Residue frames relative to the residue before (quaternion, step in Angstrom):
aa qw qx qy qz dx dy dz
M 1.0000 0.0000 0.0000 0.0000 0.00 0.00 0.00
N 0.2661 -0.7631 0.5658 0.1634 3.65 -0.79 0.95
N 0.1162 -0.8148 0.5678 0.0135 3.48 -0.66 1.23
N 0.3418 0.7566 -0.5009 0.2445 3.56 1.22 0.18
I 0.4343 -0.6801 0.5232 0.2742 3.58 -1.09 0.81
T 0.3485 -0.7501 0.5240 0.2033 3.57 -1.13 0.53
L 0.6816 -0.4350 0.3548 0.4693 3.62 -1.21 0.05
S 0.6171 0.5403 -0.3405 0.4597 3.68 1.11 -0.74
D 0.6623 0.5246 -0.3230 0.4264 3.48 0.90 -0.84
I 0.6532 0.5029 -0.2994 0.4804 3.55 1.12 -0.76
A 0.6497 0.5426 -0.3022 0.4383 3.53 1.04 -0.83
K 0.6691 0.4977 -0.2946 0.4667 3.41 1.08 -0.91
A 0.6729 0.5034 -0.3189 0.4383 3.61 0.92 -0.89
L 0.7579 0.3859 -0.2086 0.4829 3.63 1.07 -0.70
N 0.3661 -0.7478 0.4535 0.3179 3.52 1.43 -0.09
L 0.4784 0.6080 -0.4689 0.4262 3.55 0.86 1.18
S 0.5843 -0.5765 0.4375 0.3672 3.49 -1.28 0.31
V 0.6211 -0.5468 0.4046 0.3893 3.62 -1.12 0.57
S 0.6436 0.5345 -0.3256 0.4404 3.62 0.95 -0.83
T 0.6648 0.4995 -0.3036 0.4652 3.53 1.01 -1.01
V 0.6340 0.4946 -0.3523 0.4788 3.68 0.94 -0.61
S 0.6288 0.5406 -0.3235 0.4557 3.60 0.94 -0.85
R 0.7077 0.4648 -0.2646 0.4617 3.58 0.85 -0.93
A 0.6433 0.5088 -0.3196 0.4744 3.54 1.09 -0.61
L 0.6427 0.5271 -0.3062 0.4641 3.56 1.08 -0.53
T 0.7270 0.3517 -0.2132 0.5498 3.53 1.29 -0.51
D 0.5051 -0.7159 0.3862 0.2884 3.49 1.19 0.54
S 0.1761 0.8289 -0.5014 0.1748 3.45 0.93 0.93
Y 0.5249 -0.6553 0.4425 0.3150 3.58 -0.92 0.91
Q 0.6109 0.5881 -0.3521 0.3961 3.66 1.19 -0.54
I 0.7078 0.4137 -0.2669 0.5066 3.64 1.26 -0.20
G 0.4891 -0.6924 0.4554 0.2719 3.58 -1.02 0.92
D 0.6493 -0.5615 0.3559 0.3695 3.55 -1.20 0.65
E 0.6054 0.5747 -0.3448 0.4294 3.65 1.14 -0.66
T 0.6763 0.5053 -0.2521 0.4730 3.45 1.03 -1.03
K 0.6449 0.5384 -0.3096 0.4453 3.44 1.03 -0.93
Q 0.6725 0.5200 -0.2871 0.4416 3.55 0.89 -1.00
K 0.6174 0.5577 -0.2969 0.4687 3.57 1.16 -0.81
V 0.7123 0.4669 -0.2553 0.4576 3.42 0.82 -1.08
L 0.6547 0.5263 -0.2902 0.4585 3.60 1.04 -0.93
A 0.6301 0.5330 -0.3238 0.4626 3.61 1.10 -0.81
Y 0.6710 0.4972 -0.3023 0.4595 3.57 0.89 -1.02
A 0.6788 0.5030 -0.3142 0.4330 3.58 0.90 -0.89
K 0.6663 0.4964 -0.3220 0.4538 3.50 1.07 -0.70
E 0.6336 0.5690 -0.2932 0.4344 3.49 1.03 -0.85
H 0.7488 0.3304 -0.1642 0.5506 3.53 1.05 -0.81
H 0.4684 -0.7149 0.4361 0.2817 3.67 1.15 0.38
Y 0.1242 0.8041 -0.5689 0.1197 3.55 0.81 0.98
V 0.0739 -0.7632 0.6415 0.0236 3.64 -0.99 0.81
P 0.4271 -0.7436 0.4606 0.2293 3.47 -0.64 1.24
N 0.4267 -0.6594 0.5512 0.2816 3.63 -1.13 0.72
R 0.2452 -0.7889 0.5403 0.1598 3.61 -0.17 1.16
M 0.6753 0.4991 -0.3436 0.4204 3.60 0.93 -0.79
A 0.6394 0.4839 -0.3651 0.4730 3.67 1.00 -0.59
R 0.6300 0.5153 -0.3533 0.4613 3.58 1.01 -0.67
S 0.6491 0.5179 -0.3344 0.4457 3.65 0.93 -0.77
L 0.6426 0.5113 -0.3314 0.4645 3.56 0.97 -0.85
R 0.6950 0.4884 -0.3053 0.4304 3.51 0.94 -0.92
E 0.7273 0.4359 -0.2342 0.4757 3.62 1.02 -0.71
G 0.3941 -0.7135 0.4757 0.3307 3.45 1.25 -0.55
K 0.6382 0.4591 -0.3077 0.5359 3.58 1.24 0.43
S 0.4432 -0.6920 0.5055 0.2631 3.52 -1.25 0.65
R 0.2937 -0.7661 0.5072 0.2640 3.56 1.32 -0.30
S 0.6313 0.4634 -0.3787 0.4934 3.57 0.92 0.95
I 0.1279 -0.7764 0.6133 0.0689 3.53 -1.05 0.78
G 0.4393 -0.6894 0.5277 0.2309 3.44 -1.27 0.59
V 0.0813 -0.7985 0.5954 0.0346 3.59 -1.01 0.73
I 0.0422 -0.8163 0.5760 0.0093 3.58 -0.53 1.19
V 0.0506 0.7869 -0.6138 0.0393 3.55 -0.80 0.90
C 0.6456 -0.5282 0.3654 0.4132 3.63 -1.24 0.38
S 0.7801 -0.1761 0.1674 0.5766 3.61 0.95 -0.92
I 0.3093 -0.7635 0.5295 0.2027 3.51 -1.12 0.48
D 0.5181 0.6842 -0.3959 0.3268 3.58 1.26 0.37
N 0.6839 0.4091 -0.3319 0.5048 3.61 1.06 0.66
S 0.6292 -0.6209 0.3302 0.3310 3.47 -1.12 0.79
F 0.5766 0.5665 -0.3753 0.4536 3.62 1.10 -0.54
M 0.6938 0.4543 -0.3117 0.4638 3.62 0.76 -0.85
A 0.6388 0.5396 -0.3320 0.4365 3.54 1.01 -0.97
Q 0.6264 0.5505 -0.3323 0.4406 3.57 1.00 -0.78
M 0.6523 0.5110 -0.3023 0.4712 3.55 0.90 -1.04
L 0.6883 0.4693 -0.3027 0.4631 3.65 0.82 -0.89
D 0.5889 0.5354 -0.3781 0.4729 3.56 1.07 -0.40
G 0.6014 0.5412 -0.3244 0.4901 3.63 1.09 -0.74
I 0.6841 0.4812 -0.2771 0.4729 3.57 0.82 -0.94
D 0.6638 0.5030 -0.3054 0.4616 3.53 0.81 -0.94
R 0.6679 0.5391 -0.3104 0.4087 3.57 0.80 -1.00
Y 0.6729 0.5187 -0.2732 0.4511 3.45 0.96 -1.06
C 0.7024 0.4743 -0.2677 0.4582 3.51 0.90 -1.14
S 0.6582 0.5541 -0.3270 0.3909 3.55 0.84 -0.91
E 0.6426 0.5388 -0.2926 0.4596 3.50 1.17 -0.92
R 0.7307 0.3398 -0.2232 0.5484 3.66 1.32 -0.29
D 0.5426 -0.6627 0.3725 0.3573 3.51 1.19 0.68
Y 0.4891 0.5882 -0.4996 0.4063 3.67 0.75 0.96
Q 0.3362 -0.7032 0.6026 0.1713 3.44 -1.21 0.90
I 0.1654 -0.7587 0.6087 0.1628 3.55 -1.16 0.54
I 0.2311 -0.7468 0.6158 0.0979 3.50 -1.19 0.82
I 0.1544 -0.8373 0.5216 0.0545 3.51 -0.32 1.24
M 0.0032 0.7917 -0.6106 0.0158 3.61 -1.00 0.79
Q 0.2904 -0.7671 0.5508 0.1541 3.64 -1.07 0.62
S 0.3278 -0.7363 0.5618 0.1862 3.50 -1.01 0.95
K 0.3214 -0.7607 0.5236 0.2096 3.66 1.09 -0.31
E 0.5437 -0.6539 0.3370 0.4041 3.53 1.39 0.65
L 0.5187 0.5971 -0.4161 0.4486 3.57 1.21 0.65
Y 0.4698 -0.7016 0.4720 0.2536 3.57 -0.85 1.10
E 0.6739 0.5047 -0.3198 0.4346 3.59 0.86 -0.87
Q 0.6555 0.5047 -0.3025 0.4734 3.56 1.06 -0.82
E 0.6168 0.5465 -0.3387 0.4541 3.53 1.09 -0.66
K 0.6539 0.4888 -0.3120 0.4860 3.61 1.04 -0.74
A 0.6268 0.4978 -0.3528 0.4846 3.61 1.04 -0.72
N 0.6209 0.5486 -0.3386 0.4461 3.58 0.88 -0.73
V 0.6334 0.5266 -0.2910 0.4867 3.62 0.97 -1.00
S 0.6903 0.4797 -0.3012 0.4502 3.62 0.78 -0.91
L 0.6859 0.4886 -0.3080 0.4427 3.55 0.88 -0.89
L 0.6741 0.4756 -0.3206 0.4654 3.57 0.97 -0.74
Y 0.6247 0.5098 -0.3478 0.4784 3.69 1.00 -0.69
A 0.6827 0.4747 -0.3195 0.4545 3.62 0.94 -0.73
G 0.6007 0.5478 -0.3286 0.4808 3.59 1.33 -0.38
G 0.5603 -0.6600 0.3931 0.3096 3.66 1.10 -0.09
I 0.2533 0.7843 -0.5248 0.2129 3.59 1.08 0.47
D 0.4525 -0.7007 0.4923 0.2490 3.49 -1.21 0.62
G 0.7941 -0.0529 0.0218 0.6050 3.53 1.29 -0.30
L 0.2769 -0.7726 0.5508 0.1519 3.55 -1.30 0.18
L 0.2102 -0.7038 0.6759 0.0606 3.49 -1.08 1.09
I 0.1113 0.8251 -0.5476 0.0839 3.57 -0.85 0.93
S 0.1012 -0.7206 0.6810 0.0821 3.55 -1.01 0.75
P 0.3826 -0.8193 0.3910 0.1717 3.43 -0.11 1.44
S 0.5812 -0.6310 0.3990 0.3238 3.62 -1.10 0.51
Y 0.7027 -0.4636 0.3549 0.4065 3.47 -1.33 0.43
Q 0.7520 0.4408 -0.2266 0.4346 3.52 0.99 -0.93
T 0.5427 0.6798 -0.3964 0.2935 3.60 1.24 -0.45
T 0.0935 0.7596 -0.6432 0.0248 3.58 -0.91 0.99
D 0.6706 0.4284 -0.2568 0.5485 3.56 1.28 -0.40
F 0.1244 -0.8291 0.5446 0.0227 3.59 -0.48 1.19
S 0.3755 0.7715 -0.4723 0.2016 3.56 1.12 0.27
H 0.5774 0.5789 -0.3860 0.4273 3.60 1.21 -0.40
L 0.6632 0.4952 -0.2647 0.4949 3.53 1.31 -0.45
T 0.6732 0.4533 -0.3075 0.4967 3.52 0.99 -0.88
N 0.5522 0.5865 -0.3908 0.4454 3.70 1.14 -0.49
L 0.6654 0.5085 -0.2975 0.4585 3.52 1.01 -0.85
Q 0.6155 0.5423 -0.3321 0.4656 3.55 1.05 -0.85
Q 0.6559 0.5163 -0.3095 0.4555 3.65 0.99 -0.95
A 0.6598 0.4751 -0.2916 0.5039 3.58 1.15 -0.71
G 0.6480 -0.5788 0.3279 0.3710 3.66 1.13 0.06
L 0.5897 0.5945 -0.3855 0.3874 3.52 1.21 0.08
P 0.4268 -0.7170 0.4922 0.2480 3.59 -0.74 1.02
V 0.0983 -0.7973 0.5955 -0.0050 3.57 -0.96 1.02
V 0.0089 0.7992 -0.6010 -0.0033 3.66 -0.79 0.74
L 0.2716 -0.7683 0.5594 0.1520 3.60 -0.89 0.98
F 0.0103 -0.8157 0.5779 0.0223 3.51 -0.97 0.71
D 0.8166 0.2511 -0.2184 0.4715 3.56 -1.15 0.67
R 0.7872 0.0709 -0.0489 0.6106 3.61 0.83 -0.99
L 0.1443 -0.8328 0.5343 0.0085 3.43 -0.55 1.30
S 0.0812 -0.7842 0.6132 0.0494 3.55 -1.36 0.35
N 0.3824 -0.7199 0.5172 0.2608 3.54 -1.10 0.60
H 0.4940 0.6577 -0.4363 0.3648 3.60 1.21 0.35
I 0.7456 0.2432 -0.1785 0.5942 3.65 1.27 -0.02
E 0.2935 -0.7377 0.5891 0.1504 3.43 -1.09 0.99
T 0.3198 0.7099 -0.5563 0.2902 3.56 -0.54 1.27
H 0.6265 -0.4223 0.4353 0.4896 3.61 -1.34 -0.28
K 0.0333 -0.7789 0.6260 -0.0150 3.49 -1.08 0.81
V 0.0777 -0.7802 0.6207 -0.0049 3.64 -0.99 0.90
A 0.2361 0.7407 -0.6020 0.1822 3.50 -0.82 1.04
V 0.5320 -0.5546 0.4848 0.4176 3.64 -1.26 -0.38
D 0.5652 -0.5697 0.4717 0.3654 3.47 -1.31 0.22
N 0.1808 -0.8599 0.4692 0.0886 3.55 0.29 1.35
F 0.6041 0.5830 -0.3318 0.4302 3.51 1.15 -0.71
K 0.6856 0.4880 -0.2536 0.4770 3.53 0.95 -1.07
G 0.6663 0.5251 -0.3091 0.4299 3.50 0.97 -0.88
A 0.6472 0.4741 -0.2983 0.5171 3.62 1.02 -0.81
Y 0.6179 0.5544 -0.3377 0.4437 3.59 0.93 -0.70
E 0.6944 0.4705 -0.2590 0.4789 3.55 0.90 -0.98
A 0.6157 0.5614 -0.3259 0.4467 3.54 1.08 -0.60
T 0.6953 0.4553 -0.2411 0.5011 3.49 0.92 -1.04
V 0.6217 0.4768 -0.3761 0.4946 3.73 0.98 -0.67
H 0.6142 0.5402 -0.4067 0.4067 3.66 0.85 -0.67
L 0.6364 0.5330 -0.3116 0.4624 3.59 0.99 -0.89
I 0.6537 0.5123 -0.3169 0.4580 3.65 0.94 -1.01
N 0.6840 0.5274 -0.2699 0.4257 3.50 0.85 -1.05
N 0.6370 0.4998 -0.2677 0.5223 3.55 1.37 -0.54
G 0.6631 -0.5343 0.3152 0.4189 3.65 1.23 0.04
Y 0.5993 0.5631 -0.3915 0.4130 3.62 1.21 -0.24
R 0.0981 -0.7973 0.5931 0.0544 3.56 -1.06 0.98
A 0.6877 0.3945 -0.2698 0.5465 3.51 1.20 -0.54
I 0.0495 0.8392 -0.5168 0.1621 3.56 0.13 1.50
A 0.2231 -0.7717 0.5862 0.1049 3.54 -0.61 1.14
H 0.1946 -0.7766 0.5916 0.0950 3.54 -1.22 0.47
L 0.0916 -0.7691 0.6299 0.0574 3.64 -0.81 1.01
N 0.0282 0.7754 -0.6275 0.0652 3.59 -0.87 1.05
W 0.4063 -0.6759 0.5252 0.3199 3.51 -1.30 -0.19
N 0.5606 -0.6817 0.4050 0.2387 3.43 -1.14 0.91
T 0.4142 0.6755 -0.5099 0.3349 3.62 0.12 1.24
Q 0.4755 -0.6790 0.4822 0.2834 3.58 -1.19 0.54
L 0.4837 0.6809 -0.4467 0.3208 3.53 1.22 -0.01
S 0.6380 -0.6235 0.3136 0.3253 3.46 -0.93 0.97
V 0.5566 0.6096 -0.3940 0.4042 3.59 1.19 -0.66
A 0.7146 0.4335 -0.2588 0.4842 3.63 1.00 -0.60
T 0.6943 0.4727 -0.2736 0.4686 3.53 0.96 -0.99
E 0.6575 0.4744 -0.3572 0.4637 3.71 0.95 -0.53
R 0.6620 0.4826 -0.3455 0.4577 3.61 0.94 -0.63
F 0.5969 0.5072 -0.3772 0.4941 3.69 1.15 -0.41
K 0.6727 0.4862 -0.3177 0.4584 3.61 0.93 -0.84
G 0.5950 0.5141 -0.3851 0.4830 3.73 1.02 -0.55
Y 0.6385 0.5281 -0.3389 0.4456 3.66 0.83 -0.82
Q 0.6844 0.4984 -0.2805 0.4522 3.53 0.97 -1.03
K 0.6961 0.5016 -0.2832 0.4285 3.56 0.93 -0.85
A 0.6035 0.5447 -0.3429 0.4706 3.54 1.18 -0.60
L 0.6273 0.5227 -0.3302 0.4735 3.64 1.07 -0.74
E 0.6591 0.5397 -0.2969 0.4315 3.48 0.97 -1.10
D 0.6746 0.5159 -0.2816 0.4466 3.66 0.97 -1.06
F 0.7481 0.3631 -0.2281 0.5065 3.58 1.06 -0.56
G 0.5715 -0.6583 0.3595 0.3329 3.65 1.20 0.38
I 0.4678 0.6611 -0.4550 0.3701 3.53 1.26 0.55
A 0.4053 -0.7287 0.4838 0.2657 3.55 -0.78 0.85
F 0.4365 -0.6859 0.5124 0.2764 3.56 -0.96 0.82
N 0.1654 -0.7762 0.6084 0.0042 3.52 -0.92 1.12
P 0.3068 -0.7820 0.5095 0.1865 3.64 -0.25 1.14
D 0.5664 0.5991 -0.3813 0.4181 3.61 1.17 -0.42
W 0.6948 0.4514 -0.2787 0.4856 3.59 1.22 -0.49
V 0.6153 0.5191 -0.3376 0.4879 3.61 1.21 0.29
K 0.0396 0.7978 -0.6011 0.0273 3.59 -0.72 1.00
F 0.1440 -0.7573 0.6293 0.0991 3.59 -1.07 0.73
C 0.2366 -0.7972 0.5553 0.0131 3.46 -0.96 1.27
D 0.4130 -0.6511 0.5734 0.2769 3.67 -1.14 0.54
T 0.1318 -0.8327 0.5373 0.0216 3.54 -0.53 1.15
T 0.3586 0.7808 -0.4545 0.2348 3.54 1.32 0.24
N 0.7887 -0.0354 -0.0352 0.6127 3.64 1.05 -0.37
A 0.6546 -0.5624 0.3584 0.3559 3.52 -1.28 0.54
A 0.6501 0.5152 -0.3517 0.4338 3.63 0.84 -0.62
T 0.6538 0.5145 -0.2991 0.4673 3.51 1.01 -0.88
L 0.6596 0.5247 -0.3004 0.4465 3.47 0.99 -0.94
D 0.6663 0.5139 -0.3206 0.4349 3.61 0.89 -0.84
E 0.6222 0.5541 -0.3007 0.4641 3.50 1.15 -0.86
E 0.7115 0.4479 -0.2423 0.4843 3.53 0.76 -1.15
L 0.6680 0.4811 -0.3384 0.4559 3.67 0.85 -0.69
A 0.6491 0.5286 -0.3201 0.4437 3.54 0.96 -0.65
T 0.6340 0.5007 -0.2861 0.5152 3.48 1.17 -0.83
A 0.6666 0.5132 -0.3200 0.4356 3.65 0.91 -0.73
L 0.6708 0.4969 -0.2985 0.4626 3.51 1.05 -0.86
Q 0.6136 0.5480 -0.3334 0.4605 3.51 1.18 -0.85
E 0.6547 0.5033 -0.2969 0.4795 3.67 0.92 -0.86
L 0.6521 0.4997 -0.3400 0.4577 3.61 0.92 -0.72
M 0.7033 0.4840 -0.2605 0.4507 3.51 0.89 -0.98
A 0.6750 0.5115 -0.2845 0.4491 3.54 1.27 -0.42
L 0.4834 0.7063 -0.3912 0.3383 3.45 1.38 -0.12
K 0.5751 -0.6099 0.4008 0.3697 3.59 -0.95 0.71
Q 0.7111 0.1654 -0.1137 0.6738 3.53 1.22 -0.84
R 0.0947 -0.8122 0.5754 0.0157 3.54 -0.05 1.36
P 0.6126 -0.5972 0.3969 0.3324 3.49 -1.20 0.54
Q 0.4227 -0.6841 0.5379 0.2530 3.55 -1.21 0.57
A 0.8131 0.1324 0.0054 0.5669 3.55 1.22 -0.71
I 0.2190 -0.7595 0.5994 0.1260 3.62 -1.11 0.46
F 0.0894 -0.7465 0.6564 0.0632 3.52 -1.04 0.80
T 0.1620 -0.8260 0.5391 0.0279 3.53 -0.62 1.22
A 0.3720 -0.8140 0.4125 0.1701 3.57 -0.75 0.93
T 0.7773 0.2328 -0.2044 0.5475 3.62 1.21 0.06
D 0.7103 -0.4666 0.3394 0.4033 3.45 -1.36 0.36
L 0.7316 0.4468 -0.2546 0.4476 3.48 0.78 -1.12
L 0.6141 0.5132 -0.3582 0.4809 3.68 1.06 -0.58
S 0.6198 0.5876 -0.3484 0.3861 3.60 0.94 -0.75
T 0.7812 0.3875 -0.1948 0.4490 3.44 0.80 -1.19
K 0.6238 0.5126 -0.3257 0.4920 3.49 1.24 -0.61
C 0.6112 0.5357 -0.3630 0.4557 3.65 1.07 -0.56
L 0.6303 0.5053 -0.3516 0.4730 3.59 0.98 -0.80
A 0.6750 0.4708 -0.3253 0.4657 3.70 0.86 -0.74
H 0.6293 0.5014 -0.3624 0.4704 3.72 0.91 -0.63
L 0.6505 0.5207 -0.3403 0.4359 3.63 0.85 -0.88
H 0.6243 0.5524 -0.3120 0.4558 3.53 1.05 -0.88
Q 0.6778 0.4920 -0.2773 0.4708 3.54 0.95 -1.07
S 0.6836 0.4784 -0.3132 0.4535 3.62 1.04 -0.56
G 0.5347 -0.6539 0.3851 0.3718 3.54 1.31 0.05
L 0.4729 0.6552 -0.4581 0.3705 3.65 1.26 0.21
R 0.3654 -0.7062 0.5728 0.1990 3.58 -1.16 0.95
I 0.1707 -0.7803 0.5974 0.0708 3.59 -0.98 0.90
P 0.6096 -0.2621 -0.7443 0.0751 1.66 -1.43 2.08
D 0.3428 0.7748 -0.4871 0.2118 3.67 1.31 0.09
D 0.7765 0.3177 -0.1734 0.5157 3.55 0.85 -0.92
I 0.7745 -0.1207 0.0758 0.6163 3.60 1.11 -0.69
A 0.3639 -0.7454 0.5239 0.1936 3.51 -0.97 0.93
L 0.1433 -0.8077 0.5680 0.0673 3.61 -1.09 0.43
I 0.1371 0.7430 -0.6520 0.0633 3.59 -1.10 0.73
G 0.0792 0.8221 -0.5577 0.0829 3.62 -0.95 0.79
F 0.5982 -0.5125 0.4751 0.3920 3.47 -1.38 0.23
S 0.2673 0.7689 -0.5418 0.2092 3.57 -0.60 1.00
N 0.1693 -0.7681 0.6113 0.0877 3.63 -1.02 0.77
T 0.3403 0.7466 -0.5193 0.2391 3.72 1.18 0.20
D 0.4668 -0.6618 0.5284 0.2548 3.47 -1.20 0.79
L 0.6094 0.5824 -0.3401 0.4168 3.64 1.27 -0.29
A 0.4057 0.7653 -0.4472 0.2228 3.63 1.26 -0.42
E 0.6691 0.4986 -0.3095 0.4560 3.67 0.94 -0.78
V 0.7751 0.4233 -0.1869 0.4303 3.57 0.99 -0.90
L 0.4832 0.6693 -0.4367 0.3575 3.49 1.34 -0.16
N 0.3374 -0.7448 0.5397 0.2004 3.59 -1.16 0.33
P 0.4416 -0.4026 -0.7319 0.3275 1.60 -0.58 2.42
S 0.6448 -0.4792 0.4064 0.4353 3.53 -1.49 0.25
L 0.4339 -0.7538 0.4549 0.1916 3.47 -0.96 1.04
S 0.3384 -0.6975 0.5951 0.2118 3.65 -0.86 0.91
T 0.0513 -0.8413 0.5354 -0.0538 3.59 -0.76 1.13
I 0.3510 -0.5991 0.6670 0.2700 3.43 -1.47 0.19
H 0.1268 -0.8440 0.5169 0.0664 3.65 -0.28 1.13
Q 0.2084 -0.7940 0.5548 0.1355 3.60 -0.78 0.83
P 0.4981 -0.6519 0.4946 0.2869 3.60 -1.16 0.69
S 0.1125 -0.8812 0.4541 0.0680 3.59 0.74 1.10
F 0.6504 0.5057 -0.3122 0.4729 3.60 0.91 -1.11
E 0.6843 0.5041 -0.3008 0.4326 3.62 0.85 -0.91
I 0.5931 0.5603 -0.3561 0.4554 3.60 1.14 -0.75
G 0.6784 0.4964 -0.2795 0.4638 3.59 0.89 -0.95
R 0.6796 0.5014 -0.2956 0.4465 3.58 0.96 -0.93
L 0.6819 0.4428 -0.3056 0.4955 3.57 0.90 -0.83
A 0.6187 0.5226 -0.3788 0.4479 3.70 0.82 -0.53
A 0.6440 0.4922 -0.3156 0.4934 3.61 0.99 -0.85
Q 0.6472 0.5062 -0.3334 0.4623 3.60 0.92 -0.76
Q 0.6200 0.5322 -0.3398 0.4656 3.64 0.92 -0.78
L 0.6901 0.5067 -0.2666 0.4426 3.56 0.87 -0.99
L 0.6915 0.4745 -0.2820 0.4661 3.56 0.89 -0.91
T 0.5654 0.5598 -0.3411 0.5005 3.54 1.37 -0.63
L 0.6719 0.4717 -0.3155 0.4760 3.65 0.78 -0.85
I 0.6275 0.5229 -0.3514 0.4576 3.66 0.94 -0.81
A 0.7373 0.4484 -0.2442 0.4424 3.60 0.81 -1.02
D 0.7201 0.3942 -0.2197 0.5271 3.63 1.12 -0.65
N 0.4260 -0.7307 0.4754 0.2421 3.66 1.09 0.13
N 0.6622 -0.5648 0.2891 0.3987 3.52 0.99 0.92
T 0.4499 0.7138 -0.4576 0.2805 3.62 1.09 0.50
Q 0.5761 0.5729 -0.3897 0.4336 3.68 1.18 -0.19
P 0.5445 -0.5819 0.4990 0.3406 3.64 -1.21 0.59
F 0.4882 -0.6392 0.5104 0.3043 3.59 -1.04 0.71
E 0.0038 -0.7744 0.6323 0.0216 3.51 -1.37 0.57
T 0.2637 -0.7373 0.5908 0.1945 3.45 -1.22 0.52
I 0.1948 -0.7907 0.5776 0.0566 3.50 -0.81 1.13
L 0.0203 -0.7843 0.6201 -0.0002 3.54 -0.71 1.06
L 0.2639 -0.7854 0.5548 0.0759 3.55 -0.61 1.32
P 0.5091 -0.6405 0.4729 0.3270 3.64 -1.07 0.72
T 0.3839 -0.6751 0.5913 0.2173 3.49 -1.38 0.61
K 0.2336 -0.7670 0.5608 0.2067 3.54 -1.14 0.06
L 0.3549 -0.7258 0.5530 0.2032 3.55 -0.91 1.08
Q 0.1253 -0.7947 0.5938 -0.0118 3.51 -0.81 1.17
V 0.1255 -0.8314 0.5386 0.0545 3.71 0.00 1.23
R 0.0428 0.7643 -0.6386 0.0782 3.47 -1.02 1.08
E 0.7986 -0.3736 0.1890 0.4324 3.58 -1.19 -0.14
S 0.6131 0.6149 -0.3594 0.3419 3.62 0.96 -0.68
S 0.7680 0.3189 -0.1814 0.5250 3.60 1.07 -0.40
Q 0.3068 0.7708 -0.5118 0.2232 3.64 1.19 0.37
A 0.5543 -0.6145 0.4549 0.3289 3.56 -1.17 0.69
K 0.1380 -0.7893 0.5882 0.1094 3.64 -0.97 0.76
F 0.6101 0.5669 -0.3525 0.4267 3.62 1.22 -0.19
């Protein structure tokens, strides 16, 4: 049995109209503070729960948004989702999270399911495999707002929120160069998404600016679609790098997963960090300080990425796509620890 009180119950108890109670609960400027406080106090005392379905029917909106990410099993993604959830919850929006598992077909299936469920908008960090964005542009043509976050693409026009991947990669590489390392390897993942290509370009530009010749033998691209494949390819990549006649003195890794797994593989190979080889990488892991050695990282403002992406989407929903699209690139932060200390 549902014993929740209704707007009518509150209105009757306080001798107010239902519309006044409704506006007070939504903090309308049309209602005075004294009345708002009285209504809110009564609602709290009697455990009033808003009828989301009734509100959705009245507004013509579900007050829910879909969020598609590659996976939720890392701290960086969890922090972004926290930013999204915090912003949406404060504005009485629910989020429905789905995982593509880095698979294009699963991403498309997720999109179809969310759209059929009546979401008001979609936040998406595209999968590793995604090169065709027609499933997203079709949604836009159908009137559904879409915002990209973290992983961006030029194949769709919309609001986009990420970090300045080029600058972050550039600063990581320059840090190694300034510490005396010139033979610098780069581990990245094999995707056309800008998050990977911009980090590769930043690495190349730093070498160029310091007069260091680019050596393709020092660059390895790994398949990150599943953990087993990644471990195999990363182990092979590191073996090939260490077997080179001119082997690298340092490694710059382009993803959170590559950074931590690379540290583990180097330890297993008996290599001392940074004595035998230095390491720095993009990573938001909370364990960077306590790893042995502590891991130098390029830290991303993950919570802020999520919060801003949610803000852009809710603005699109409210403004009915009338605002010009913009791409927001947030600055990264170089966090220097033991793994990249100078040895020369």
